C-alpha positions in Angstrom: -3.9 10.5 7.5 -1.1 7.9 7.2 -0.6 4.0 7.1 0.4 4.1 10.7 -2.4 6.0 12.1 -4.5 3.7 10.2 -3.3 0.6 11.2 -3.2 2.0 15.1 -7.0 2.3 14.4 -7.4 -1.4 14.5 -6.0 -1.6 17.6 -9.2 0.3 18.8 -11.9 -2.0 17.3 -13.3 -3.2 20.6 -16.2 -5.0 18.3 -13.5 -7.4 18.5 -12.9 -8.3 21.9 -15.6 -10.6 22.4 -14.5 -12.9 19.0 -10.6 -12.5 19.7 -11.5 -13.6 23.3 -13.1 -16.7 21.8 -10.5 -17.2 19.7 -7.8 -17.5 21.6 -9.5 -19.9 24.6 -10.5 -22.2 21.7 -6.6 -21.6 20.6 -5.7 -22.1 24.5 -7.8 -25.3 24.7 -6.7 -27.0 21.2 -2.9 -25.8 21.7 -2.3 -25.7 25.2 1.1 -24.8 26.9 3.0 -27.9 26.5 5.4 -29.2 24.2 2.9 -28.5 20.6 2.4 -24.9 21.6 6.5 -24.0 22.6 6.7 -26.7 19.0 4.3 -24.3 17.0 5.4 -20.8 18.9 9.1 -21.8 18.1 10.8 -22.3 21.5 13.3 -25.3 20.5 14.5 -22.8 17.4 14.5 -19.2 19.8 12.2 -17.8 17.3 8.7 -17.5 16.4 7.8 -19.9 13.9 5.2 -18.1 12.0 6.8 -15.2 10.5 9.5 -17.5 8.9 6.9 -20.0 7.7 5.0 -16.9 5.7 7.4 -16.9 3.3 6.9 -20.0 1.5 3.4 -19.3 0.8 3.7 -15.9 0.2 6.4 -16.2 -1.8 5.1 -19.2 -4.3 2.0 -16.9 -4.5 3.9 -14.0 -6.1 5.9 -15.9 -8.1 2.7 -17.8 -9.7 1.9 -14.2 -10.9 4.9 -14.1 -12.1 5.0 -17.5 -14.5 1.2 -16.2 -15.0 1.5 -12.6 -16.6 5.4 -13.3 -17.4 5.7 -16.1 -18.6 2.3 -17.1 -19.5 3.0 -20.9 -18.0 -0.6 -21.3 -16.7 0.4 -24.7 -15.0 3.4 -23.5 -13.2 1.3 -20.0 -12.0 -1.4 -23.3 -10.6 0.9 -25.5 -9.4 2.5 -22.5 -7.3 -0.7 -21.6 -6.2 -1.0 -25.4 -4.9 2.1 -25.0 -2.9 1.4 -22.1 -1.2 -2.5 -22.9 0.0 -0.8 -26.6 1.1 1.9 -24.3 3.3 -1.1 -22.4 4.7 -1.6 -24.9 7.2 1.0 -24.9 8.6 1.6 -20.9 9.0 -1.8 -20.3 10.2 -1.7 -22.7 12.6 1.8 -21.1 14.4 0.3 -17.8 14.2 -3.0 -19.0 16.0 -0.7 -20.6 18.2 0.6 -17.0 19.5 -2.9 -15.3 19.7 -3.5 -16.5 23.1 -0.1 -14.7 24.5 -1.4 -11.3 23.3 -2.8 -8.3 25.1 -6.4 -7.4 24.4 -5.0 -4.7 21.4 -2.5 -7.1 19.8 -5.9 -9.7 19.8 -7.5 -7.1 18.0 -5.3 -6.5 15.2 -4.1 -10.0 15.4 -7.8 -11.4 15.0 -8.1 -8.8 11.3 -4.6 -10.2 10.3 -6.4 -13.7 10.4 -9.5 -12.4 8.7 -8.2 -10.5 5.9 -4.8 -13.5 5.4 -8.1 -15.7 5.5 -10.1 -13.5 2.7 -6.7 -13.9 0.4 -6.6 -17.6 0.6 -10.1 -18.2 -0.3 -9.3 -15.5 -3.6 -5.9 -18.1 -3.9 -7.9 -21.2 -3.7 -10.6 -19.7 -5.9 -7.5 -19.3 -8.5 -6.4 -22.3 -8.1 -9.5 -23.7 -9.1 -9.8 -21.3 -12.4 -6.8 -22.3 -13.6 -7.9 -26.1 -13.7 -10.9 -24.9 -15.0 -8.5 -23.0 -17.6 -10.5 -19.7 -16.6 -7.1 -18.5 -16.9 -8.1 -14.3 -16.8 -10.2 -15.1 -14.3 -7.6 -17.1 -12.2 -5.3 -14.1 -13.1 -7.3 -11.6 -11.4 -8.4 -13.6 -8.4 -4.6 -14.2 -7.7 -3.7 -10.5 -7.9 -6.7 -9.4 -5.7 -5.4 -12.1 -3.3 -1.7 -10.4 -3.5 -3.1 -7.3 -2.3 -5.7 -8.5 0.2 -2.6 -10.5 2.0 -0.2 -7.0 1.5 -3.3 -5.8 3.9 -3.0 -8.7 6.0 1.1 -8.7 6.0 0.5 -5.2 6.7 -1.0 -6.0 10.2 0.8 -8.5 10.9 3.8 -6.2 10.7 2.0 -3.7 12.6 1.4 -6.2 15.2 4.9 -7.3 15.8 6.5 -3.8 15.3 4.4 -1.3 16.6 2.4 -3.3 18.8 5.6 -5.6 19.9 3.6 -9.0 19.6 6.6 -11.6 20.7 9.2 -9.2 21.2 12.0 -10.7 23.5 9.6 -13.4 24.2 12.8 -15.5 23.2 15.6 -14.0 24.9 14.6 -15.5 28.5 16.2 -19.1 29.3 14.7 -22.2 27.9 10.9 -21.6 27.6 10.4 -19.5 30.1 9.4 -16.6 27.6 6.6 -18.5 26.5 5.8 -18.5 30.5 6.0 -15.0 30.7 4.4 -14.2 27.0 1.6 -16.0 28.2 1.0 -14.9 31.8 1.2 -11.3 30.3 -1.6 -12.2 27.6 -4.0 -13.9 30.1 -3.6 -11.0 32.2 -4.5 -8.3 29.9 
């Protein structure tokens, strides 16, 4: 069994349908289909915002490991963990804004992507706290495990985009029509 087969198996996890539908309805009520939704989805940029934003938290967390293990600079490692945590809410909001546009199989993978990344974020928050309490070995372990967890979440996100085509061609339609077409497709599922 290769990694693609493992990732594809998430598409058939029908137990996720009810929570995924509730999450999509909640996001739809909060974000809606107006200006906020368009801004979070990247209509103004002509490109989805979520994949662009992931580089700040992920880069910060990866660099934290470098400063922790490579340079033994615990203060910089802690600060980088904090930067990554501070960059997480807008990154997550942009990802959730896309969620109501997804079809059933995409929502299953998207929900797993969010859950796994949420677990990784908790690990980074615990690592940040461990550094503050000068439990540096614990912080290092939590950071490394956090990176492994968000790598799994990233693989799910990549599968959602590349294999399932979530958001693909959405911004090739004139002006904001792409959001409307994708939104209609997501609600037809």
